[in-house]
N, C-alpha and C positions, 0 to 999 in steps of 0.2 A: 237554612243551612244552620243557623243555631239550634233550632231544633232536632235536625239531625248529628250532631256533634252531640247534644244530650241523651240521644236515645243510645248511639255507640258507647256512650260512657257507662251507661246505666247496663248495656248486655255486660261489657269488659267487668264490671265490680259483681256481677251475677255470675259470671263464668269462674271467678278469684274466688269466691264465696263457696261456691259447689266445690271446688278442686281442693279447697280449705276444709270443708265436712267431707269429703271424700276420705282424706288423710287420716281425718281425725276417727272416722268411722273405721276405718282399716284398722288404727291402733286398738280400738276398742273391741274390734271383732277378735282380735289377735290374743285378746288378754285372756280370755279365761279357759282357754286351751294350755296354759302353761301351767303345769304340776312340778313341786319337789314330794317326794315320798321316801318316808324312812325306811331302808330296805332290811337293817338290823334288828331283829325283834328280840325284846327283852335282852338289851345290852348288858354286861358287867364289866368291871374294872377291867382296863387291857384288851377286850375284846374288839376286833374291829369293826366300824363303823361308816356304814355306805348311805349315801343319799341318791336317789335317781331322779334327774331331773327329764322331765319329759315334754314333747310340744306337740300337739295336733295341730295340723295346717287346715284350717276352717276357710282360706282365702282364695279366691277362684285364679291365684297365680303361683308358680314355684317359690319355695322360699330359698334361698343358697346361706349355708352354714359354715363359715369358717373355723374348723375344726381344726385346732393346734393342742396336743399332748405330751407330756412327759412324767415322768415317773410319780407326780403330784397329780396325775389325772389332766383334765381338759382344761385348759386355759381359759380365761373369761370371766372366771367364776370369784366371788369375793364373796369373805363369810367372816361374821363376827360372831365369837362365842363367849357367852355369860357363865361362870364356873360357878359350883356351890356356895364357894365363899364372897360371890358378886365381883369379881375380879374377870375383866374382859380381856378377849383378846382378837388379834386380826390375823386372817389367815387367806390364802396358804403364804408362806412364806419363801419364795423361790428366789434360788440362786443364778445369776447371771450365766455361768457357767455349764446350767443344766442343757441337755440335748432334747432339741423337740422333734415331733414329727408333726406333719401336716397334710392336711387334704381337705376339698371342698366337698360338704354334703349337700345334695339339693335334694330339697321335700317338695313333692308334688301335691297338687289339692287334695285334701283328705289323707295324705299321708301323713306320716309321724315320724318322729326323731326321737332318741332318749339318749342320755350319759350317766354313767355311774360314776359317782363323785367320792373318792377316798377321802372321807371326812377325816377319819383318826389317822391320817398320815400329814394332815393339817395341824390337828389340834390333840393334846394327850388326856384321854380320859383316864384319869388316874386314881380318882378317888370317887366311891360311891356317893351320889347325889343327884342333884337335879341340876340339868345343863341346858340353858337355850341358847339354840343356834339361829343367826338371822344370817340370809343368803340371798345374794342376787346374781343377776348375769350380764356381765358390763360390754358384752361385744354385741353391736346391733346386728339384727338380721338384714338382708341385703335380698329383694325381690326383682326378678330378671328385667335388669334395667332401669326401675324406678329409683327412687331415693331411699336409702335406709331406712328401715320402719322404727318408731321409737324403742324403748327398751322395756323391757315385758318389767312387772312388777317382783319383787322378791319374796320371801316367804321367812315366816319365823315359827318355830318348831320345837318343842320341848321334848327332851332326850333325859329319861329319868334311866340312871345307871346304877346298876346291884354291886352289892359287894362281890370281891372279885372270887371266881369261881377257877381253881387251878385243875380241876377233874375237867371241865368244859373248854379251859382254854387248851390244855394238854389233847384234845378230840380236834379242836380246831387247826393247831399246828401239825397235828400229823395229817390232815386232810391237803392242809396246804404244801408241805413237803411231799405228798405223794403228786400231787398234781403239778409240783415243779419238778421232778423226776420223770414221769410218765411221759410227758409233752414238751420234750427239748426244743429250746429255739421255738417254740409257739408263743406266741400273745399270752396264752392262758398260765402258761408255764412262768414267764417272766413278771405276769401280774401277781401271781402265786408267790414268787419268790418276794416282790415288793411287798405285799402284804404281811408276809412273815416276818422281814426286817423289821419292820415296824412296831410287831408286837414287843413291847418294852417291857417284858416279864421273864424272870429266870426260868419257866417254864418252857420259853424258847430256845435256850440256850443249845441242847443236843441237837434240836431240828437244823439251827443256823448253822451248826458245825459240821452237821453230815452234808448238808447241801452245799456248802461251802467246799469240801472234799472233792461231792463229784461234779458240780457244774462252776468250774474255774471264770467262765466269762460273767457270771453273776458276782463275782465278788467283791466289788465294790458298796454294792448295797447290804451285802449280807454280813461284810466286815463291819460295815456304819450300824447295822443292828447289833451285833456282839458288844461294839463300843457304846451304845446308846444303853446296854446293861452294865457293863462294866462292874460286874460283881466276879468274885474268886472261880466260879466256873468259867465264865463268859472268858475272863482273862486266861485261864489255862488252855482255853479252845483257841484264842488268839496266838498264845505262844506256841502251840503245836504247828503253827503255821510260819512262825519264825524264820525258820531256816529252810523254807520250801524249796523244791528245785525250779517251780516257777515265777519267773521274777515279779511279775506284777503281783499276783498272789500274796509273796513274801513282802515285797513293799508295803503294799496294802496294809498287812497285818501289822508288820513293823510300825508303820505311821499311827494306825489304831491303838497299839501299846504304848507309844509315844504321849498321846493325847490324854490317854487315861492317867498316865503316870504323873502328867503335869495338874491333874484337876484331883486326883483320890485324897482323902483323907486318911486310906488304912494304911497303915505302913507294912504290913504284911502284900498286899497286894502291890504297892510300891517297890519292895524288895524284889518281889518276883520278876517286875517287868525288869528292872534295872540287870538282874543276873540273866535273863533271856537276851536281852538286845546287847551284851559284852560282844 
């Protein structure tokens, strides 16, 4: 009887050991197939920077990815940027009021998944020099009916940002404006407008202003882009919508002007805004 109980205990311990080993092997098998790749080649100051996150499913079962996105890209990624002066910043900084889209993506065995991460919406690459970006994914993958898999490892990458290239920036802004204009209400159109609105450079002002006039649905992000630049040309663009016949665009423009007025140290800009808001 005692020998029988001892044998049963050995069998149970062996089964538990195999189960734990199998879960560890699964985690190890998943690890090599996670990659982070800098998409933006030879970036310069204020140029949009993207990182592509890719996963290759080398496991014998489906992986379920709970994909949640908003204007800052997919939710679940955490990053830290070390700037050329060694200051560090964490991102992305998300607002509670931001709207999200949601879908579950199933990745079959040998299948792949990728997401484009708009890193320059999380951080400002506003001076030339060497930046160090550390990224990780914080939402566990779930396999068909199994426990969530361990989190994949992060990645550290170096981004060398060249001095500002006004001609190159103008070319990028023109391309983004054209894509936003040509494909109204498409995902690509909204993504192009969002990317344009995060280029905090005076070169972007006329492109933002034209798009704001043509695509009123995109007004929140475009007004935010002009507000972030906040130079005289950007203020003039917002003033041109301060008495707009479309109420939402008018209120957004006036709100942006009010915030610029409260922050600017430029007396001429402050006076312009004060007169426009009378």
